[in-house]
Backbone as CSV, one residue per row, in Angstrom:
resi,resn,N_x,N_y,N_z,CA_x,CA_y,CA_z,C_x,C_y,C_z
1,MET,-11.331,29.261,16.053,-12.393,28.364,15.589,-12.090,26.938,16.039
2,PRO,-13.101,26.185,16.405,-12.854,24.797,16.823,-12.377,23.961,15.654
3,CYS,-11.594,22.929,15.945,-11.092,22.026,14.912,-12.227,21.101,14.456
4,VAL,-12.441,21.015,13.159,-13.490,20.164,12.608,-12.838,18.921,12.006
5,MET,-13.223,17.759,12.519,-12.664,16.511,12.019,-13.249,16.190,10.649
6,ASN,-12.412,15.700,9.769,-12.865,15.283,8.445,-13.484,13.894,8.557
7,LYS,-14.802,13.825,8.356,-15.497,12.553,8.512,-15.687,11.826,7.186
8,GLU,-15.203,12.423,6.102,-15.240,11.747,4.809,-14.331,10.523,4.862
9,PRO,-14.811,9.350,4.456,-13.920,8.177,4.459,-12.744,8.401,3.526
10,ILE,-11.636,7.745,3.802,-10.463,7.921,2.957,-10.727,7.364,1.558
11,TYR,-11.426,6.227,1.477,-11.803,5.626,0.194,-13.302,5.353,0.181
12,ARG,-13.888,5.582,-0.978,-15.274,5.170,-1.211,-15.365,4.613,-2.624
13,LEU,-15.723,3.349,-2.736,-15.847,2.676,-4.020,-17.327,2.469,-4.313
14,VAL,-17.734,2.837,-5.522,-19.144,2.774,-5.904,-19.279,1.962,-7.191
15,ALA,-19.924,0.811,-7.100,-20.228,-0.036,-8.259,-19.006,-0.236,-9.156
16,LEU,-17.860,-0.467,-8.531,-16.600,-0.568,-9.272,-16.509,-1.894,-10.025
17,GLU,-16.144,-1.805,-11.294,-15.995,-3.012,-12.103,-14.709,-2.942,-12.910
18,LYS,-14.160,-4.126,-13.175,-12.985,-4.235,-14.031,-13.169,-5.431,-14.947
19,GLU,-12.994,-5.166,-16.240,-13.122,-6.220,-17.248,-11.870,-6.273,-18.103
20,PHE,-11.545,-7.469,-18.559,-10.461,-7.672,-19.511,-11.012,-8.416,-20.719
21,GLU,-10.566,-8.011,-21.892,-10.992,-8.694,-23.107,-10.113,-9.923,-23.338
22,GLY,-10.693,-11.109,-23.203,-9.984,-12.341,-23.478,-10.076,-12.690,-24.951
23,PRO,-9.420,-13.764,-25.371,-9.430,-14.151,-26.787,-10.812,-14.524,-27.297
24,SER,-11.666,-15.044,-26.414,-12.988,-15.478,-26.864,-14.138,-14.836,-26.092
25,GLU,-13.815,-14.186,-24.945,-14.889,-13.581,-24.161,-14.327,-12.494,-23.246
26,THR,-15.216,-11.678,-22.722,-14.851,-10.646,-21.757,-14.847,-11.248,-20.351
27,VAL,-13.758,-11.040,-19.637,-13.627,-11.576,-18.286,-13.876,-10.452,-17.282
28,ARG,-14.846,-10.634,-16.418,-15.155,-9.646,-15.370,-14.364,-10.020,-14.119
29,VAL,-13.340,-9.232,-13.826,-12.466,-9.516,-12.686,-13.050,-8.965,-11.396
30,LEU,-13.655,-7.779,-11.460,-14.326,-7.176,-10.307,-15.755,-6.843,-10.703
31,LYS,-16.701,-7.156,-9.804,-18.115,-7.025,-10.147,-18.835,-6.146,-9.121
32,LYS,-19.168,-4.940,-9.528,-20.001,-4.042,-8.716,-19.521,-3.951,-7.269
33,ILE,-18.260,-3.560,-7.096,-17.677,-3.468,-5.758,-18.100,-2.166,-5.090
34,ASP,-18.765,-2.284,-3.958,-19.080,-1.133,-3.102,-18.307,-1.316,-1.801
35,LEU,-17.507,-0.325,-1.456,-16.654,-0.468,-0.271,-16.298,0.910,0.267
36,THR,-16.368,1.046,1.585,-15.923,2.262,2.265,-14.780,1.889,3.205
37,ILE,-13.698,2.657,3.139,-12.546,2.437,4.012,-12.343,3.705,4.824
38,GLU,-12.396,3.573,6.134,-12.318,4.741,7.010,-10.873,5.181,7.221
39,ARG,-10.720,6.424,7.602,-9.395,6.978,7.879,-8.748,6.278,9.067
40,GLY,-7.504,5.869,8.868,-6.750,5.279,9.965,-7.007,3.808,10.211
41,GLU,-7.952,3.207,9.497,-8.201,1.784,9.743,-7.236,0.925,8.939
42,SER,-7.138,-0.333,9.340,-6.358,-1.305,8.589,-7.319,-2.365,8.067
43,LEU,-7.233,-2.639,6.779,-8.156,-3.554,6.119,-7.375,-4.649,5.423
44,ALA,-7.726,-5.896,5.679,-7.137,-7.033,4.973,-8.086,-7.472,3.869
45,VAL,-7.544,-7.686,2.673,-8.316,-8.191,1.542,-7.841,-9.614,1.258
46,LEU,-8.721,-10.568,1.460,-8.412,-11.980,1.292,-9.042,-12.504,0.006
47,GLY,-8.592,-13.678,-0.408,-9.178,-14.297,-1.586,-8.201,-15.241,-2.252
48,ALA,-8.746,-16.197,-2.999,-7.911,-17.150,-3.721,-7.191,-16.459,-4.864
49,SER,-6.173,-17.102,-5.401,-5.477,-16.567,-6.572,-6.483,-16.382,-7.709
50,GLY,-6.392,-15.231,-8.370,-7.298,-14.945,-9.465,-8.621,-14.338,-9.046
51,SER,-8.787,-14.063,-7.749,-10.063,-13.520,-7.265,-10.192,-12.022,-7.511
52,GLY,-9.083,-11.350,-7.873,-9.139,-9.914,-8.152,-8.513,-9.036,-7.091
53,LYS,-7.836,-9.644,-6.100,-7.272,-8.873,-4.984,-6.255,-7.838,-5.457
54,THR,-5.267,-8.286,-6.225,-4.216,-7.375,-6.671,-4.774,-6.337,-7.638
55,THR,-5.718,-6.725,-8.484,-6.362,-5.759,-9.376,-7.034,-4.656,-8.569
56,LEU,-7.742,-5.029,-7.521,-8.394,-4.036,-6.663,-7.368,-3.113,-6.028
57,LEU,-6.274,-3.682,-5.517,-5.243,-2.868,-4.883,-4.629,-1.891,-5.882
58,HIS,-4.364,-2.361,-7.095,-3.798,-1.480,-8.125,-4.749,-0.340,-8.476
59,MET,-6.035,-0.605,-8.445,-6.996,0.448,-8.734,-7.067,1.456,-7.590
60,LEU,-6.955,0.983,-6.354,-6.896,1.902,-5.210,-5.663,2.800,-5.307
61,GLY,-4.587,2.264,-5.879,-3.339,3.017,-6.000,-3.176,3.755,-7.314
62,THR,-4.224,3.813,-8.143,-4.223,4.481,-9.459,-3.243,3.852,-10.441
63,LEU,-2.863,2.597,-10.209,-1.980,1.900,-11.141,-2.773,1.227,-12.260
64,ASP,-4.085,1.139,-12.083,-4.957,0.531,-13.081,-6.263,1.309,-13.100
65,LYS,-6.969,1.251,-14.225,-8.214,1.995,-14.386,-9.402,1.053,-14.305
66,SER,-10.512,1.575,-13.813,-11.738,0.791,-13.759,-12.399,0.754,-15.127
67,SER,-13.224,-0.261,-15.330,-14.046,-0.322,-16.535,-15.316,0.487,-16.353
68,SER,-15.830,0.517,-15.131,-16.988,1.338,-14.788,-17.010,1.516,-13.279
69,GLY,-17.851,2.434,-12.805,-17.905,2.732,-11.385,-16.944,3.843,-11.015
70,GLN,-16.853,4.104,-9.726,-16.045,5.227,-9.240,-15.221,4.833,-8.017
71,ILE,-14.043,5.471,-7.900,-13.207,5.376,-6.702,-12.933,6.788,-6.218
72,PHE,-13.346,7.076,-5.006,-13.075,8.381,-4.409,-11.985,8.226,-3.352
73,LEU,-10.950,9.052,-3.444,-9.903,9.138,-2.430,-9.936,10.543,-1.868
74,ASN,-10.238,10.653,-0.575,-10.411,11.978,0.032,-11.460,12.796,-0.695
75,GLY,-12.494,12.118,-1.185,-13.581,12.817,-1.857,-13.334,13.149,-3.308
76,VAL,-12.142,12.827,-3.822,-11.795,13.118,-5.217,-11.975,11.858,-6.056
77,ASP,-12.681,11.973,-7.162,-12.903,10.838,-8.055,-11.613,10.560,-8.823
78,LEU,-10.962,9.447,-8.510,-9.681,9.128,-9.142,-9.822,8.944,-10.648
79,CYS,-10.994,8.501,-11.097,-11.199,8.256,-12.526,-11.179,9.550,-13.330
80,SER,-11.361,10.690,-12.647,-11.409,11.972,-13.345,-10.044,12.637,-13.470
81,LEU,-9.013,12.054,-12.848,-7.702,12.698,-12.808,-6.875,12.373,-14.050
82,SER,-6.012,13.308,-14.424,-5.068,13.068,-15.517,-3.982,12.111,-15.043
83,ASP,-3.257,11.530,-15.987,-2.167,10.617,-15.624,-1.110,11.343,-14.797
84,ARG,-0.854,12.606,-15.126,0.144,13.370,-14.373,-0.293,13.590,-12.935
85,ARG,-1.565,13.940,-12.751,-2.074,14.157,-11.397,-2.073,12.851,-10.603
86,LYS,-2.378,11.745,-11.261,-2.324,10.445,-10.581,-0.906,10.120,-10.125
87,ALA,0.076,10.419,-10.963,1.470,10.162,-10.600,1.877,11.011,-9.399
88,GLU,1.445,12.277,-9.374,1.750,13.145,-8.239,1.100,12.608,-6.963
89,LEU,-0.138,12.151,-7.110,-0.863,11.626,-5.961,-0.193,10.369,-5.421
90,ARG,0.253,9.481,-6.331,0.939,8.260,-5.892,2.203,8.587,-5.114
91,ASN,2.924,9.590,-5.558,4.183,9.939,-4.897,3.948,10.546,-3.511
92,ARG,2.908,11.360,-3.388,2.705,12.120,-2.164,1.735,11.481,-1.172
93,GLU,0.709,10.799,-1.663,-0.388,10.407,-0.795,-0.567,8.898,-0.641
94,ILE,0.140,8.100,-1.461,-0.024,6.648,-1.398,1.350,5.984,-1.312
95,GLY,1.520,5.136,-0.322,2.738,4.345,-0.219,2.459,2.919,-0.649
96,PHE,3.425,2.292,-1.294,3.253,0.928,-1.802,4.304,-0.005,-1.190
97,VAL,3.854,-1.201,-0.810,4.757,-2.275,-0.412,4.315,-3.521,-1.174
98,PHE,5.244,-4.130,-1.894,4.913,-5.289,-2.711,5.559,-6.548,-2.130
99,GLN,5.167,-7.695,-2.668,5.761,-8.958,-2.231,7.266,-8.953,-2.496
100,PHE,7.671,-8.418,-3.649,9.079,-8.241,-3.978,9.433,-6.792,-3.669
101,HIS,10.503,-6.592,-2.936,10.787,-5.277,-2.353,11.143,-4.201,-3.370
102,HIS,11.629,-4.579,-4.562,11.970,-3.615,-5.616,12.979,-2.552,-5.159
103,LEU,13.928,-2.970,-4.350,15.022,-2.067,-3.970,16.096,-2.117,-5.050
104,LEU,16.823,-1.019,-5.196,17.841,-0.914,-6.235,19.189,-1.373,-5.681
105,PRO,19.784,-2.437,-6.239,20.966,-3.055,-5.625,22.206,-2.173,-5.639
106,GLU,22.267,-1.207,-6.561,23.475,-0.384,-6.648,23.523,0.729,-5.605
107,PHE,22.429,0.902,-4.849,22.370,1.980,-3.862,22.338,1.417,-2.441
108,SER,22.695,2.260,-1.488,22.638,1.868,-0.085,21.188,1.819,0.383
109,THR,20.986,1.256,1.575,19.653,1.220,2.166,19.102,2.622,2.324
110,LEU,19.923,3.530,2.828,19.500,4.915,3.041,19.095,5.580,1.728
111,GLU,19.887,5.406,0.689,19.583,6.015,-0.606,18.308,5.439,-1.212
112,ASN,18.101,4.133,-1.069,16.881,3.507,-1.562,15.644,4.104,-0.899
113,VAL,15.702,4.238,0.401,14.548,4.743,1.142,14.282,6.210,0.824
114,ALA,15.329,6.974,0.535,15.179,8.403,0.255,14.637,8.694,-1.142
115,MET,14.574,7.709,-2.021,14.194,7.935,-3.416,12.887,8.713,-3.591
116,PRO,11.787,8.373,-2.882,10.550,9.131,-3.088,10.695,10.618,-2.783
117,ALA,11.558,10.950,-1.818,11.776,12.362,-1.494,12.468,13.082,-2.644
118,PHE,13.440,12.422,-3.243,14.136,13.031,-4.378,13.192,13.202,-5.561
119,ILE,12.348,12.189,-5.801,11.381,12.274,-6.898,10.396,13.415,-6.661
120,ALA,10.047,13.638,-5.386,9.107,14.705,-5.036,9.741,16.090,-5.071
121,GLY,11.053,16.169,-5.281,11.721,17.452,-5.397,12.297,18.000,-4.111
122,LEU,12.344,17.194,-3.062,12.957,17.659,-1.821,14.477,17.725,-1.990
123,SER,15.098,18.541,-1.183,16.549,18.641,-1.228,17.164,17.335,-0.749
124,ARG,18.429,17.123,-1.116,19.096,15.897,-0.691,19.165,15.811,0.834
125,SER,19.429,16.924,1.490,19.550,16.891,2.948,18.218,16.533,3.598
126,ASP,17.111,17.096,3.080,15.799,16.772,3.632,15.436,15.319,3.365
127,GLY,15.734,14.847,2.160,15.431,13.462,1.819,16.189,12.488,2.689
128,ILE,17.469,12.750,2.919,18.287,11.881,3.761,17.788,11.914,5.204
129,ARG,17.432,13.100,5.682,16.916,13.209,7.061,15.638,12.389,7.227
130,LYS,14.720,12.521,6.278,13.474,11.770,6.360,13.727,10.265,6.260
131,ALA,14.675,9.876,5.411,14.988,8.455,5.261,15.556,7.883,6.560
132,LYS,16.410,8.631,7.226,16.956,8.170,8.503,15.840,7.988,9.529
133,GLU,14.893,8.936,9.566,13.775,8.832,10.497,12.929,7.592,10.202
134,ALA,12.653,7.352,8.910,11.829,6.212,8.530,12.525,4.901,8.856
135,LEU,13.827,4.833,8.599,14.576,3.609,8.892,14.653,3.344,10.393
136,GLU,14.707,4.392,11.174,14.682,4.209,12.627,13.331,3.636,13.067
137,MET,12.262,4.082,12.422,10.927,3.614,12.790,10.753,2.115,12.515
138,VAL,11.442,1.609,11.501,11.305,0.181,11.162,12.441,-0.661,11.734
139,GLY,13.282,-0.057,12.558,14.340,-0.810,13.237,15.559,-1.098,12.389
140,LEU,15.869,-0.210,11.433,17.029,-0.433,10.561,18.037,0.717,10.616
141,SER,18.055,1.462,11.698,18.979,2.587,11.783,20.443,2.138,11.783
142,HIS,20.691,0.847,12.088,22.055,0.325,12.085,22.486,-0.163,10.711
143,ARG,21.602,-0.043,9.691,21.901,-0.563,8.357,21.895,0.530,7.288
144,LEU,22.031,1.775,7.687,21.890,2.900,6.759,22.799,2.800,5.538
145,ASP,24.059,2.516,5.756,25.043,2.577,4.673,25.323,1.226,4.023
146,HIS,24.580,0.206,4.429,24.775,-1.115,3.839,24.105,-1.193,2.465
147,LYS,24.734,-1.875,1.533,24.079,-2.188,0.273,22.884,-3.105,0.563
148,VAL,21.799,-2.920,-0.178,20.605,-3.726,0.110,20.843,-5.205,-0.184
149,THR,21.838,-5.499,-1.012,22.157,-6.907,-1.302,22.702,-7.633,-0.084
150,THR,23.155,-6.895,0.942,23.672,-7.525,2.156,22.598,-7.700,3.226
151,LEU,21.398,-7.211,2.973,20.322,-7.314,3.950,19.619,-8.669,3.841
152,SER,19.068,-9.127,4.951,18.252,-10.336,4.935,16.906,-10.030,4.278
153,GLY,16.126,-11.079,4.002,14.819,-10.873,3.397,13.907,-10.009,4.248
154,GLY,13.902,-10.264,5.554,13.084,-9.462,6.452,13.541,-8.017,6.501
155,GLU,14.857,-7.796,6.488,15.383,-6.433,6.505,15.053,-5.689,5.212
156,ARG,15.112,-6.381,4.099,14.765,-5.732,2.826,13.307,-5.295,2.822
157,GLN,12.439,-6.122,3.376,11.034,-5.727,3.409,10.822,-4.574,4.378
158,ARG,11.576,-4.526,5.455,11.512,-3.381,6.367,11.959,-2.097,5.648
159,ALA,13.020,-2.221,4.847,13.485,-1.066,4.081,12.411,-0.610,3.093
160,ALA,11.729,-1.561,2.467,10.655,-1.221,1.529,9.508,-0.508,2.251
161,ILE,9.216,-0.936,3.465,8.171,-0.280,4.254,8.612,1.127,4.637
162,ALA,9.891,1.283,5.031,10.414,2.614,5.348,10.282,3.541,4.148
163,ARG,10.594,3.043,2.963,10.448,3.851,1.740,8.986,4.243,1.530
164,ALA,8.069,3.324,1.799,6.646,3.586,1.567,6.094,4.651,2.508
165,ILE,6.613,4.737,3.734,6.090,5.712,4.702,6.898,6.993,4.734
166,LEU,7.910,7.096,3.891,8.859,8.216,3.956,8.172,9.570,3.961
167,LEU,7.251,9.800,3.036,6.587,11.097,2.894,5.285,11.166,3.681
168,ARG,5.089,10.216,4.593,3.892,10.148,5.435,2.625,10.211,4.581
169,PRO,2.470,9.269,3.658,1.265,9.267,2.819,0.020,9.016,3.654
170,LYS,-1.128,9.325,3.085,-2.384,9.072,3.787,-2.729,7.591,3.796
171,VAL,-2.218,6.858,2.798,-2.583,5.451,2.627,-1.337,4.620,2.363
172,LEU,-1.271,3.427,2.932,-0.259,2.456,2.565,-0.966,1.222,2.006
173,LEU,-0.601,0.850,0.782,-1.166,-0.318,0.116,-0.095,-1.397,0.057
174,ALA,-0.404,-2.566,0.592,0.583,-3.653,0.662,0.044,-4.892,-0.030
175,ASP,0.815,-5.428,-0.970,0.415,-6.617,-1.733,1.279,-7.795,-1.298
176,GLU,0.710,-8.700,-0.523,1.416,-9.879,-0.009,2.768,-9.512,0.630
177,PRO,2.765,-8.601,1.622,4.039,-8.129,2.182,4.844,-9.195,2.913
178,THR,4.198,-10.304,3.283,4.926,-11.392,3.957,5.064,-12.616,3.056
179,GLY,4.713,-12.489,1.785,4.651,-13.639,0.889,5.969,-14.351,0.665
180,ASN,7.090,-13.621,0.763,8.401,-14.219,0.528,9.177,-14.470,1.816
181,LEU,8.499,-14.381,2.951,9.186,-14.495,4.235,8.775,-15.765,4.967
182,ASP,9.683,-16.240,5.829,9.326,-17.378,6.664,8.345,-16.923,7.749
183,GLU,7.836,-17.877,8.500,6.779,-17.562,9.477,7.232,-16.548,10.517
184,GLU,8.462,-16.706,11.006,8.958,-15.797,12.053,9.087,-14.372,11.531
185,ASN,9.734,-14.201,10.358,9.899,-12.859,9.817,8.571,-12.278,9.347
186,GLY,7.677,-13.150,8.872,6.351,-12.684,8.493,5.606,-12.101,9.677
187,ALA,5.723,-12.756,10.826,5.066,-12.265,12.036,5.652,-10.920,12.469
188,LYS,6.966,-10.770,12.315,7.610,-9.500,12.691,7.140,-8.363,11.781
189,ILE,6.998,-8.653,10.483,6.510,-7.623,9.558,5.063,-7.261,9.898
190,GLY,4.259,-8.264,10.255,2.887,-7.986,10.674,2.840,-7.094,11.895
191,ASP,3.675,-7.396,12.888,3.746,-6.561,14.095,4.163,-5.139,13.745
192,LEU,5.112,-5.009,12.823,5.584,-3.685,12.411,4.466,-2.888,11.749
193,LEU,3.711,-3.537,10.863,2.613,-2.841,10.183,1.563,-2.365,11.183
194,VAL,1.234,-3.202,12.149,0.269,-2.805,13.174,0.791,-1.611,13.960
195,SER,2.070,-1.662,14.335,2.684,-0.573,15.098,2.657,0.741,14.318
196,LEU,3.003,0.672,13.025,3.021,1.882,12.207,1.623,2.431,11.978
197,ASN,0.671,1.535,11.802,-0.719,1.973,11.643,-1.178,2.741,12.876
198,ASN,-0.835,2.245,14.054,-1.210,2.919,15.298,-0.452,4.217,15.493
199,GLU,0.842,4.188,15.178,1.695,5.351,15.444,1.465,6.488,14.467
200,LEU,1.310,6.160,13.192,1.205,7.195,12.161,-0.232,7.563,11.818
201,GLY,-1.165,6.670,12.113,-2.563,6.969,11.831,-2.940,6.912,10.368
202,MET,-2.052,6.385,9.519,-2.391,6.282,8.107,-3.210,5.018,7.868
203,THR,-3.968,5.026,6.798,-4.817,3.904,6.452,-3.993,2.814,5.780
204,PHE,-4.195,1.558,6.195,-3.482,0.423,5.604,-4.487,-0.497,4.909
205,VAL,-4.189,-0.849,3.664,-4.954,-1.878,2.951,-3.957,-2.958,2.561
206,VAL,-4.177,-4.178,3.047,-3.218,-5.264,2.885,-3.873,-6.440,2.170
207,VAL,-3.366,-6.769,0.992,-3.783,-7.977,0.282,-2.904,-9.118,0.773
208,THR,-3.522,-10.222,1.212,-2.712,-11.304,1.772,-3.428,-12.651,1.699
209,HIS,-2.611,-13.699,1.604,-3.086,-15.067,1.802,-2.844,-15.515,3.241
210,ASN,-2.136,-14.703,4.006,-1.675,-15.073,5.339,-2.767,-14.799,6.377
211,PRO,-3.415,-15.847,6.906,-4.507,-15.615,7.867,-4.036,-14.933,9.151
212,ALA,-2.785,-15.193,9.560,-2.275,-14.550,10.769,-2.141,-13.041,10.558
213,LEU,-1.609,-12.644,9.406,-1.490,-11.219,9.101,-2.869,-10.574,8.976
214,ALA,-3.780,-11.246,8.289,-5.136,-10.711,8.142,-5.801,-10.496,9.497
215,GLY,-5.532,-11.420,10.432,-6.125,-11.318,11.756,-5.623,-10.141,12.569
216,MET,-4.500,-9.558,12.164,-3.963,-8.387,12.859,-4.642,-7.089,12.425
217,MET,-5.355,-7.118,11.303,-5.983,-5.916,10.783,-7.320,-5.644,11.491
218,HIS,-7.767,-4.406,11.443,-9.030,-4.047,12.090,-10.223,-4.772,11.464
219,ARG,-10.161,-4.959,10.133,-11.309,-5.488,9.408,-10.819,-6.352,8.251
220,ARG,-11.649,-7.331,7.875,-11.294,-8.213,6.767,-12.456,-8.302,5.787
221,VAL,-12.120,-8.308,4.497,-13.099,-8.593,3.454,-12.497,-9.657,2.545
222,GLU,-13.343,-10.321,1.791,-12.864,-11.387,0.915,-13.448,-11.224,-0.475
223,LEU,-12.599,-11.409,-1.479,-13.050,-11.432,-2.860,-13.232,-12.872,-3.310
224,ARG,-14.393,-13.155,-3.862,-14.664,-14.478,-4.414,-15.233,-14.281,-5.813
225,SER,-14.470,-14.711,-6.797,-14.886,-14.574,-8.203,-15.301,-13.145,-8.531
226,GLY,-14.538,-12.190,-7.994,-14.766,-10.790,-8.320,-15.804,-10.085,-7.483
227,GLU,-16.456,-10.801,-6.544,-17.468,-10.199,-5.695,-16.934,-10.087,-4.262
228,LEU,-17.344,-9.034,-3.584,-16.787,-8.720,-2.267,-17.726,-9.190,-1.155
229,TYR,-17.121,-9.846,-0.140,-17.879,-10.333,1.010,-17.198,-9.876,2.279
230,ALA,-17.997,-9.450,3.251,-17.453,-9.038,4.543,-17.213,-10.265,5.405
231,HIS,-16.193,-10.193,6.267,-15.929,-11.282,7.229,-16.544,-10.917,8.564
C-alpha cells in the first residue's frame, strides 16, 4: 500500500482562553486564541512581558489548563486527557527547554541527559546510548562525564536541549532558551535549534524576546494583551 502522509497539523488551537481570578477582578491572559501549527515547522512566539507567551507555551505542553476552548495535539483534545495520560504524553511526545536549564548538579552531563529515558522505563544501557547520541548531536560528546557544574552557560543549555530531544519527541517547546546567554552563545543556540529542526523534523515552538532568534524560525506570531497577531 502507498504511504499516506498525515496532513493533520501537529497543533490546532480553537478559541483558547485562560483566566486567573485576581483579588478584585478576573484577568483574561489569553483571549480566543485560534492557531494552527504544522508538522515540522518552527514557530516563534513574541510579546512583551505579561502578554501571555509562557502561559500559552505551558498550555501547549499540558503544564497548565485552559479556561475554555480546545487544544488538539495530533488530533487529540488535550483538555480531555487525565493527568496521568498528560504526564505520559509530556515524557514521550513533548520536549521542554527553559531559560534556566534545570540540570541536576549531583549528576554528570550524561546522566542528566539520560533522565527522561529512565523515567520512561528504558533500560540503563538504552538510556545511556540515547544520551550519548543526543549529546553528540548538540556538540557535547567531549563532556559526557563532566559534572554539569563545570559546564559553561552555553554548554549547560546544549545539555538541556540534548535532554529535550532524547526520546525524539514530536514537539520541542522552548521558553526563552537564549535568555541567560550572551549574544555569541545565544546565536550558537539559535543555530543549533535550526539545525535540529531540519535534521529531526520535529516541530519547534520558541517563546523569545530575542529578535535574532525569532528571525531564524519559519514563522512568527505575537501576543499583545492576550490576543494573537501574525507577523
